[in-house]
C-alpha positions in Angstrom: 8.2 9.1 57.1 9.2 7.2 53.9 5.8 5.4 53.9 4.0 8.7 54.1 6.0 10.1 51.2 5.2 7.0 49.1 1.5 7.4 49.9 1.6 11.0 48.9 3.3 10.1 45.6 0.6 7.5 44.8 -2.0 10.2 45.2 -0.2 12.5 42.7 -0.6 12.3 39.0 2.3 12.0 36.5 3.3 15.3 34.8 3.5 15.7 31.1 7.2 16.2 31.4 7.6 12.8 33.1 5.5 11.1 30.5 7.6 12.8 27.8 10.8 11.5 29.5 9.4 7.9 29.5 8.4 8.2 25.8 11.9 9.4 24.8 13.5 6.6 26.9 11.4 4.0 25.1 12.4 5.5 21.7 16.1 5.8 22.4 16.8 2.9 24.8 19.3 5.0 26.7 19.1 7.6 29.5 21.9 9.6 28.0 20.3 9.8 24.5 16.8 10.4 25.9 18.2 13.2 28.0 19.9 14.7 25.0 16.7 14.6 23.0 14.8 16.2 25.9 17.5 18.9 26.2 18.0 18.1 29.9 20.8 16.5 31.9 20.9 12.8 32.5 20.4 13.1 36.3 17.3 15.3 35.6 15.7 12.8 33.3 16.6 9.9 35.7 15.1 11.7 38.6 11.9 12.3 36.6 11.6 8.6 35.8 12.2 7.7 39.4 9.5 10.1 40.5 7.1 8.6 37.9 7.8 5.1 39.2 6.9 6.3 42.7 3.6 7.8 41.5 2.7 4.6 39.5 3.9 2.3 42.3 5.8 0.2 39.8 9.1 0.1 38.0 8.8 1.2 34.4 12.3 0.3 33.3 15.0 -2.3 33.9 18.4 -0.8 33.9 20.7 -3.3 32.2 24.3 -3.0 31.1 23.2 -3.4 27.5 20.7 -0.5 27.8 17.2 0.3 29.1 14.4 -2.3 28.8 10.8 -1.4 29.5 8.9 -3.5 32.0 5.4 -4.6 31.3 4.2 -1.7 33.4 6.5 0.6 31.4 5.2 -0.6 28.1 1.6 0.0 29.1 2.6 3.4 30.5 4.3 4.4 27.2 1.3 3.3 25.2 -1.0 5.5 27.3 1.5 8.3 27.5 1.7 8.6 23.7 -2.0 9.1 23.5 -2.0 11.7 26.3 0.9 13.6 24.8 -0.7 13.5 21.3 -4.0 14.9 22.6 -2.1 17.6 24.6 -0.3 18.7 21.5 -3.6 18.7 19.6 -5.0 21.0 22.3 -2.1 23.4 22.1 -2.3 23.6 18.3 -6.1 24.0 18.4 -5.8 26.8 21.0 -3.2 28.6 18.9 -5.2 28.3 15.8 -8.6 29.1 17.3 -10.5 31.2 14.8 -7.6 31.0 12.3 -7.7 27.5 10.8 -4.7 26.1 8.9 -2.2 28.5 10.5 1.1 27.5 12.0 2.5 23.9 11.7 0.5 21.2 10.0 2.0 17.8 9.4 0.6 16.1 6.3 1.4 12.7 5.0 0.9 11.8 1.4 1.2 8.5 -0.5 3.6 8.3 -3.4 0.9 7.6 -6.0 -0.8 10.9 -5.1 2.0 13.3 -4.0 3.7 14.1 -7.4 0.3 14.5 -9.2 -2.0 16.3 -6.9 0.4 18.5 -4.8 1.8 20.6 -7.6 -1.6 22.0 -8.4 -2.8 22.1 -4.8 0.2 23.7 -3.0 0.0 27.1 -4.7 -3.7 27.3 -3.8 -2.9 26.4 -0.2 -0.2 29.1 -0.1 -2.6 31.7 -1.5 -5.5 30.9 0.8 -3.5 30.2 4.0 -0.4 32.3 3.9 0.4 31.6 7.6 0.3 27.8 7.1 3.6 26.0 7.7 3.0 22.7 5.9 5.3 19.8 6.7 5.0 17.0 4.1 5.9 13.4 4.5 5.7 10.9 1.6 5.3 7.3 2.6 3.2 4.1 2.1 -0.4 4.1 3.5 0.2 1.7 6.4 3.1 3.8 7.7 1.2 7.0 7.4 -1.8 5.6 9.3 0.5 4.4 12.0 2.0 7.8 12.3 -1.4 9.4 12.4 -2.5 7.2 15.3 0.8 7.8 17.1 0.4 11.6 16.7 3.4 12.1 14.5 1.1 13.4 11.7 -2.0 15.7 11.8 -3.6 14.3 8.6 -2.8 12.2 5.6 -3.8 12.3 2.0 -4.5 8.6 1.1 -6.7 6.5 -1.2 -9.6 4.2 -0.3 -10.7 1.5 0.1 -8.4 0.8 3.1 -9.0 -0.2 6.7 -9.8 3.1 8.4 -10.6 1.9 11.9 -9.8 4.7 14.4 -9.8 7.4 11.7 -12.2 9.9 10.2 -11.9 11.3 6.7 -13.3 13.8 4.2 -13.7 13.2 0.4 -11.4 14.9 -2.0 -12.0 13.3 -5.4 -12.6 10.0 -7.2 -9.6 8.9 -9.2 -10.3 6.6 -12.1 -8.0 3.6 -12.8 -7.0 3.2 -16.4 -5.8 0.2 -18.3 -2.2 0.6 -19.6 -0.4 -1.6 -22.2 2.4 -1.3 -24.7 1.6 1.0 -27.6 1.1 -1.8 -30.1 -1.2 -3.8 -27.8 -4.6 -4.9 -29.4 -6.5 -2.9 -26.8 -5.5 0.3 -28.6 -8.3 -0.5 -31.1 -11.0 -0.1 -28.4 -12.4 2.9 -26.7 -12.9 1.0 -23.4 -11.3 -2.1 -22.1 -12.9 -5.1 -20.3 -10.3 -6.3 -17.7 -11.1 -9.9 -18.6 -9.7 -9.3 -22.1 -6.3 -8.7 -20.6 -6.1 -12.1 -18.8 -3.7 -13.5 -21.3 -1.1 -10.8 -20.6 1.5 -10.6 -17.8 0.3 -8.2 -15.1 2.8 -5.7 -13.7 1.9 -4.2 -10.3 3.5 -1.9 -7.8 5.4 -3.8 -5.1 3.6 -5.0 -2.1 2.7 -2.2 0.4 1.4 0.2 -2.2 -2.4 0.5 -1.8 -2.7 1.1 -5.5 -1.7 -2.6 -6.0 -4.8 -3.7 -4.1 -7.0 -1.2 -5.9 -5.8 -2.5 -9.3 -6.5 -6.1 -8.3 -10.0 -5.1 -7.2 -10.6 -3.2 -10.4 -9.8 -6.3 -12.5 -11.5 -8.8 -10.2 -8.4 -10.5 -9.0 -7.7 -11.8 -5.4 -3.9 -12.4 -5.8 -1.1 -11.1 -8.0 -0.9 -14.4 -9.9 -4.1 -14.0 -11.9 -2.5 -12.9 -15.2 -0.3 -15.4 -17.0 1.3 -18.6 -15.6 4.2 -17.1 -13.6 4.7 -14.7 -10.8 3.8 -11.1 -11.8 6.4 -8.4 -12.1 6.5 -5.6 -9.5 7.6 -2.0 -9.8 8.8 0.4 -7.1 7.1 3.5 -8.4 4.6 4.7 -11.1 7.4 6.1 -13.4 9.2 2.7 -13.3 5.9 0.9 -13.9 5.2 3.0 -17.0 8.7 2.2 -18.4 8.2 -1.5 -17.8 4.9 -1.4 -19.7 6.4 0.6 -22.5 9.2 -1.9 -22.8 6.6 -4.7 -23.5 6.9 -6.5 -20.1 3.2 -6.5 -19.5 0.0 -4.6 -18.8 -1.1 -2.7 -15.7 -3.5 0.0 -14.3 -2.6 3.6 -13.8 -4.5 6.4 -11.8 -6.1 9.0 -14.1 -4.6 11.9 -12.0 -1.1 10.6 -12.9 -1.9 10.2 -16.6 -3.4 13.7 -16.7 -0.3 15.1 -15.1 1.8 13.7 -17.9 3.1 10.4 -16.5 2.8 8.6 -19.9 3.4 11.5 -22.3 6.9 10.3 -23.4 6.3 6.6 -23.1 5.3 4.0 -25.7 2.1 3.2 -23.8 -1.5 2.9 -24.7 -4.0 4.0 -22.0 -7.8 3.3 -22.0 -10.7 3.6 -19.6 -11.9 0.3 -18.0 -15.3 -1.1 -18.7 -15.8 -2.1 -15.0 -18.1 -1.2 -12.2 -15.5 -0.3 -9.6 -12.6 1.1 -11.5 -11.7 4.0 -9.3 -10.1 4.8 -6.0 -11.4 7.5 -3.6 -8.8 10.2 -2.5 -9.4 11.4 1.0 -7.9 13.5 3.8 -7.8 11.3 7.0 -7.2 12.2 10.6 -7.4 10.5 14.0 -11.0 10.0 15.2 -11.6 12.7 17.9 -8.6 14.8 16.9 -9.0 18.6 17.5 -7.5 19.1 14.0 -10.7 17.5 12.4 -12.1 20.9 11.3 -8.8 21.7 9.6 -8.7 18.3 8.0 -12.1 19.0 6.4 -11.0 22.4 5.3 -7.9 21.0 3.8 -10.0 18.4 1.8 -12.3 21.2 0.7 -9.4 23.2 -0.6 -7.9 20.2 -2.4 -11.2 19.5 -4.1 -10.9 23.0 -5.7 -7.4 22.5 -6.9 
């Protein structure tokens, strides 16, 4: 009788609820916390995991005194479950918004070197054109936003290229020129445009590692590593406002995005800003989403709206 039941279980498919239980268990490492997150009792979640193990024909968790540890089969099941759950949520959102794009919840990630400068002029336009849109914003570094996109925690992200976009699709918003920035009394103030090579005798200040603008700036001035200017390790800033203050204090030179300068970033700082005399002195602002996502049409519409902002 038991063997017949096991054979029947193996012919069945896991339910979305069981996959959700497993995903929560991997995130929380505890049956009690996973059950609380799923808003069910612990016995209910435990029974769901046991049924999943029967269907898969393999244990997915090791129950240890120190907590729950996923088996190799469990880790693979979680990886596939995340994709299934993400696509299912996409399906639900697409069905709810059929014929009514950008309505309901939309989770948008934005990098810190764009958010304070593009969003203030874009959000009023989005509210006017899409009054039923419930926009949830998350500001973070590019690599973490892309990881969240691929995991289904975000619907789209507003980021800057070039960047490794494997597994993603995107739509153009605008090209954002990179500008040379130096203390107000720097010799470059006498020129209309600045050759990056003319700054090689200065200390270069960059945003700290992890900001894609750091790499864009190095590309703009033809450097491969942050030690190209001066003899010592370059300074690093945590944000654009901090970077501007460091430049104005005479600590070195850097490169700033034009959208930030136009938004007033340098208005009250002792900083000189000039265009670069270089072939690739801009970054491309795009809206990105998972390749194959059902929110692709909304991603393109969002990019189109942002272009008009």
